[in-house]
N, C-alpha and C positions, 0 to 999 in steps of 0.2 A: 648610776647608770651611764652618765656621761663619761665618768672616769674609766669605767670598764670598757667602754667603746673607744677610748683614746681620743675623744673629741674635745673641742674647746667651746665653752659657753660664750656665745656672742650677745645674747639678749634673753631676758626673762619676760614673758608675756603673761600678765596676771589681770583677770577680770573678777574682782571681788563682788560677790552677791549679785552677779548677773548670770541668770540661768541660760545654758545652751538650749534648753527645751522650750523656754517661753517665747522665743522668736525676737527677743530684744536685741538691739545692736550691741555687740561686744567690741568696744573700742580697741582693746589690746589684741584681740583675735584678728580684727580687720588690719591692724598695723602689721601683725605677723604675716598675713597674706600679702600685703604690699611688699614686705621685705623678701618674701619668697619670690614674688614676681620680679623684684629688682635684682635677684641673684646674690643677695647678701647671706643666704642660708643654704645649706646643702643637706640638712637633716632636722627633724622635729622630735623632741622628747616630751612625753606627757606622762602623768601618773597612771591613768588608765585611758584606753582608747575612747570609752564612752564619756570621758570628761571633755574630749575635744569636740564631739558632735553629738547632738540629740535629734537632729533632723536629717533624713536621708538626702534631701536636696543640698544641704551644706556639705555632706560627705562627697557627693558627686562633684560639686564645685571645687572642693579641696583636691580631689583626684585630678581634675582637669588642670588645675593650677600647678600641681606638683609635676605632672607630665610635661607641661610647657616649660617649666623651670629646670627640668632634668633632676628633680629631687626624688630619690627612690627609697630613702630610709625614713621610717617612722618607728621610733623606739618608745616603749612604755615599760613601766616597772612590772606590769603583769605579763610581758612578753613582747618580742619584736614582731613587727609586720613589715614584710618586704613589699612595698607598693609597686615595685617594678614588675611583679608577677601577677598573673590573673588569680592565682590561689590566694595571694596576700590581699588583693583587693576584695575577693570574694569573702574572705574571713572578716575583713573590716566592715563589709556590708552587713554580714550576719550579726556581728557584735553591735553595730549601730542600730539594726532593726530590733534586736533584743532590748537594747537600752531604751529605744523609742517606745516599745510596748510597755516596759516597766514604768516609764514616766507617764504614759497614758493611763495605765491602771492606777497609779498613785494619784494623778490629777482627778480621775473619776471618783476615787474614794474620798478625796478631800471635798470635791463639789457636793457629793452625796451627803457628807457629814455636815457641811454648811447648810444645806437645804433642810436637814433634820433639825439642826439647831434653830434655824429660822422658823420652821413650822411650830416648834415648841416654844418660841418666844424667848430663847436663851441667848446669852452673849457668846459671840464667836471667838472672842479673845483677840489680842494684838491691837496695834494702833495706839494713838495718843489718847489722853483722857478727854472724854467728851465734855463740852462746856455744859455746866449745870449739874454735873455729877462728880463724885469723889473718884479717887484712883481705882476703887473696886468697880466703877461703872454702874453701880446699883443705887448707892446712897445719894440722895439729892443734896447738893451744896446750895443752901438756901440763899446765900449772898448772890450767887449767879442765877438762881431760879427767878429771883426778883427782876433781874435784868432781862431774862428771856420773856417773862410775862409782859414787861414794859415794851420790849421791842415788838412782840406779837401784836399787842394792842395798838401801838402807834402805826404799824404797817397796815393792819386791818382797818384803821381809821382813815387810811388814804395817804399817809406820809410816805415819802420816797425812801428807798433803802439808803441812798446817799445821805439824806438828812438825818436818818437814825444813826448811821455810822458816825457822822460828824458830831452828833450830840454825845455819843459814847466816848469818842476820842477826846473831845473837849473836856469831859469830866474825868479823864484819866482812867476809864474802865478798860482793863486789859482783856485780851482773849485768853483761852485756856493755856496757851503757850507763852503768855506775857507780852505779846505783840499788839499792834494797833489793829482796829477793825477795818476790813475792806468790804466792799459791797459783795464780792463773791463769797467771803467768809460768812458774812451775816446771812446771805441768801441760803447758803448751804445749811447753816444751823437752823434757820426758821423752817426750811423745807423738810428737815429731817423728821422722820416719824418717831424717832427716839424720844424727843421732848414731850410727846403726848402719850408715852407709855405703850408704843406699838413697835413691832419688829418689822424691819424692812429687809427685803432681799431682792437684789437686782432691780432696784428702783420701785418695787411694788410693796405695799403693806400686806403682810401675810398672816399676822397673828398678834394678839395682845402680848406684851412683853412682860418679863419677870421683874422689871424695875418700875418704880412709881412714875406717874405722869406729872409734868410741870404745867402744861396747858391741856386743853381738852382735845379729843380726836376731831371734833367738829371744827375747831380752830385750825388744826393742821390741814384738814381737807380744804378749808377756805383759803389758807395761805398757799397751798400747793396749786390750787386752781388759779389764784391771782398771778403767781409767778410763772405759770405755764400759759397764761392768756396771750395769744399772739397779738392782741390789740394793745397790750401794755407798753408804756413808754420804756424803751431801753437805751435811747440815745443819751449821751453824756452831756448834752447842752442843757444848762439849768433853765427851767421854765421861768419866764419873766411875765407871763400873762395869766391873770387869775381866772378868766372866763373862757379858757380854751374849750371848744366843743359844746359850749352852752348857749351860743348866740345863733339865731336864725335870721336870714334875710326876709324882711317883710314883703318883698316883691316876688322873689323866685323860690323862697323856702330853703335855699342852700345854707350850709353852716358857714358862718363868717370865719375868716382866717386871720390869725394874728400877724400883722405886717406893719412895720414902721413906715411913716410917711417920710418924704424928703426932709432932711434935717434931723432925723432920728426920733421924732416924737412917736410914742407907741400908739398904735391904732388897731382896730378890728375892721376888716374890709370884706366885702363880697367880691371874690376875684373870678375873672373869666380869663380864658386862654388855655394853653397846653397844660393838661393835668388838672384843670379846674372846670367846673360846670356852672359857676355862678353867673349872675347878670352883670356884675361889675358896677352897680349903681348905688350901692349902700356903703357908707363909711362912717365910723364913729371913733372919737378919741377915747383911748383906753382909760386914762387916769380918772376923769370925772365919772365915767360910767361905772368903773369898778368901785369907786367910793360910794356912789349912789346905791348900787346893788348890795354892797356889804351892809349898809344901813338898813336896807329893806329886809335882808336876811336876818339881821339881828332883831329887828322888830318882829319878824315872823316867829322867831324862836320864843318870844314872850307872848305870842298870841294864844288865846284860848282854843282856837281851831286846831292848831298844831298839837297842843297839849292833849286835846281830846282825841285826835287821830292816833297819837302815839301812846295813849294811856292803856294800861293793861298789857303792855308789850315789854316786859323785862328782858325777854329773849326774843329772837326773831322766829315767828312761827314758820316762815318759809324755810329758814335754815334748818329747823327741826325736821321739816317734811323732807327736804332733800337729803339730809343726813340719814333719815330712816330709810329712804329709797336706796341709798348706797349700802347700808347695813343689810337690808333684805336681799339685795341683788348679790352681794358677796356671799351671803349664806346660801343662796340658790346655786351659785357657782360651786361652792363646796359640796353641796348635795349632788350636783351633776358629776363632779369628779369622783365622788364615792360610788355612785351608780355605775360609772364607767369602770372603776376598779373592781367592782363586784361582777362585772360582765353582764349587767342588766340592760345596758345599751351599748351600741357599737360606736366606733370612731365617728362615722358619718352623722349619727344621731347626736352625739355629744357636741360636735362642732356646730351643727345646725341650731341646737338649743343654746349654746354658749354665746353665739354672736349677738343676738338681740339683748341678752342680759348684760354683756360687756358694754354694749352701746348705751344702755340705760345708766350704767355706772359712770361712763364718760360724760353723758349729758348732765347727770346730777352733780358731778364734780364742777362742771362749768357753771351751772346755775348757783351752786353754793359759793363758788369763788367770787361771784359778782355781787353778793349780798353784803355791802359795806355800809349801807345807810344807817342802820341802828347803831353800829359801832361808832360811826363818825359823829353821831349826835348824842352819844352817851354822856350824860352830865351837863349837856348844853341847854336843853329845853327848860325855859323858865329862868335861865341864868345869863341872859344877854348882857346885863350890865357888867358882870365879871368878865365875860368873854370879850366885850368891847375894850376893856382895860388892857387885856393882854393880847389882843388881836395881832398887833404889829410884831410881837415876839414869836408868833407861830410860824413854822415853815410854810412856804407858799403851797406846797403840796397838801398840807393839812388844811389850810384855808380853803383850797379848791374842793377838798372832800366835804367840808362842812357846807359850803355853798351848793355843791351838787346834790347833797343829801336833802336839801330843802327845795331847790329850784330844779325843775325838769329842763326848762330852756327859757330863753328870753327872745321874743320876736322884736326885731329892730325895724322901725318904719323909716321911710325917707325923711330927711330933714326939710324943714320949711325954708323956702327960698328967701334969702335976705336975713334970716334969723341966725346970728352967729354965736348965740349963747347956748349953754347946755339946756336941752329941752326934754324934761322927763316924760312929756306926753308921747314921745317917739317909742317908748318901750312898753311892751306888754308881757309881763312875766307869767309863766305857766308853772304854778306851784305843784309840788308833789302831793301835798296834803293841806 
């Protein structure tokens, strides 16, 4: 086309795999506009006009720029368009509108197909191999499934994602692409409904999947609830205090804050001032208190009272109850959608009935996500001696989860005047069972 026009090629502008329809920035296209604006070009040649634009606003921007740069020729293999005439611009707009509708129709068909596949629990295709499954995305790769179950159990037991990642990387366990684990990668994998044999679409679980599960749906619900909990720690500063949020001031009842004293010695203090509502009159050194309380928790784990309280609870009855609530509410939502589809109820009735059901699902997910006690104590009750031997090797987040599973909170009374030694009589533990 350039040869027939007797023109000279100054530059080729190629945006591979960047759709003009999707609204993504096309670097080469933007560079072409800059060259037009700078007066380096006096014509543009494309394969087809609809390859140049898929959005009407882009076409109008192109017209304005060409007019300002005195560029009036746009050549395409399918035919020339003279942009200097109203008829030429009108033809370009028609071709652009037709291309836009064609893309909209195609996008709508693709979305509808993806929704149908999701509702049927089928694989949509594309993408890299999911961790835990073979290349067919259906067959479980058992060597990776073991890692998934371990990661899920450690996270549900209260261990931080960073700690789990560090353990995997220290052991040389690679991701599905052969790289190292990052917190975002691990979070995405654990949050995925796929590993519990469920189909997810636009962030929501919509159907049982055609592939086998690696963990249970209840575990996935709890993991997603924990990861979406706004109160969850997401800062990247490593926790150095074991008893965070577990200590109460014996004078005002406020939660003690982890705050080092002058010289850097770790301490828990009742703090008053901007952002704090404590009395400022209670302080205790962290090291001796943490050692004392860990010994108390380990003793408690071997106590008949705790064993009796936890006996007969291989699973968590509250977890089963909240999972049943989620399942029943989802079934009710499906029933409402079917009634609306059969025109047995109208849009207003459907929306009015759906709102409280969705609220029950949300509340049940939050409650299920907070049930970490049974998981944290799995295998620990009656085994305090073994736990004591390996306590120092546990991540601090796992230690905190075990302590918090046994201890509801500890009330710290004021110290005795003139008594400078550690005083166990200051502390009143409130046990969970």
